[in-house]
C-alpha positions, 0 to 999 in steps of 0.5 A: 566438647560441651553441649552448649558449644556444639549447639553454637557451632550448629547454629553458625553452620545453619546461618551460613547455609541460609545466607548462601541460599539467600544469595543464590536466590538474589542472583537468580532473581537478578538474572530473571529480572534482567531477562524479563527487562530485555524481553519486554523491551524487545516486545515493546519495540516489535509492538510499536513497529507492528502498530506503525505498519498496521496503521500505515496499511489501514490508513494508506491507499488509493481512491478512484475519483472518476473514469473517462472513456474515449471513443476510437473507431466505433467503441472505447479504445482508451480509458482515463482513470483519475486517482488520488491518495486516501486521507492520511495516506503515506506516499504511494510508489506508483511504479509498484502499483498494478492495474487489474481489469476484467472485461468479457472474461478477459483479465488484464494486468497492467504495470507502470511503463517507466514514463510519466507524461506531463499534460499542459493546460487544457490539453487532451490527455488522450493525446498522450497515450503513446506509451500506454500498451497492452501490458502497461499504463501511462501516468499523467500528473494533473496536480503535483505541487511538490513534483513527486509524481513527475520526479519519482512517480510517488503519489502523496497528499494533494496529488491528482493523477490520471492512469491512462489505459489502452483498453483496445490493446489490453482486451484485444478489442475496443470496449463495446456498449452495455458492457461491464468493466471491473477491477482495481488499482492495487498499490504496493501497500494500502487499500486499492482503488476500485473500478466498476462501471457499465458502458453507455447504451450508445457512444454519442460523444468522443469523450464521456464519463464512465464512473 
């Protein structure tokens, strides 16, 4: 075999080897690109979901508009806690909410009692306290345009609701003068509504504002 023919054959073999390596690199790059695209799509979806949940958690929640007390035998026996959703809040399922109260070393945790009372115009809401117990609160919608509270105990934009608490049952005794009551209304998600007040020095009225 002539030397020129040998060199030509060697160049052909090198070219085929280079082509095989090139094709292998292209295939590896294609597989890697496919994996990266799938992974980035998955991460984007997870980030979007997490961002939505985080926004909902931060924006949603309850605010305590006020707290009113009712004088029983000698001291406070019932408390009406007025709540509404925070601005921009998603709907809040009050059946999953918990009222946590602390008074004189006693901690009471109350849950929804599966009964929603409806107050008529100018009705004394404390007269609807039949279903408020030592472990459950009574729900009374005052402003509920779409009937979401009445139908399913869901608090949404524009709603105003009273959570009625039997303080004497929850604490084992009526709440006396100059005492501090604190706590919160914790929804299933979102910021809780804060409760914090000191009772008056004397109970001169039947119904009075506490917070």
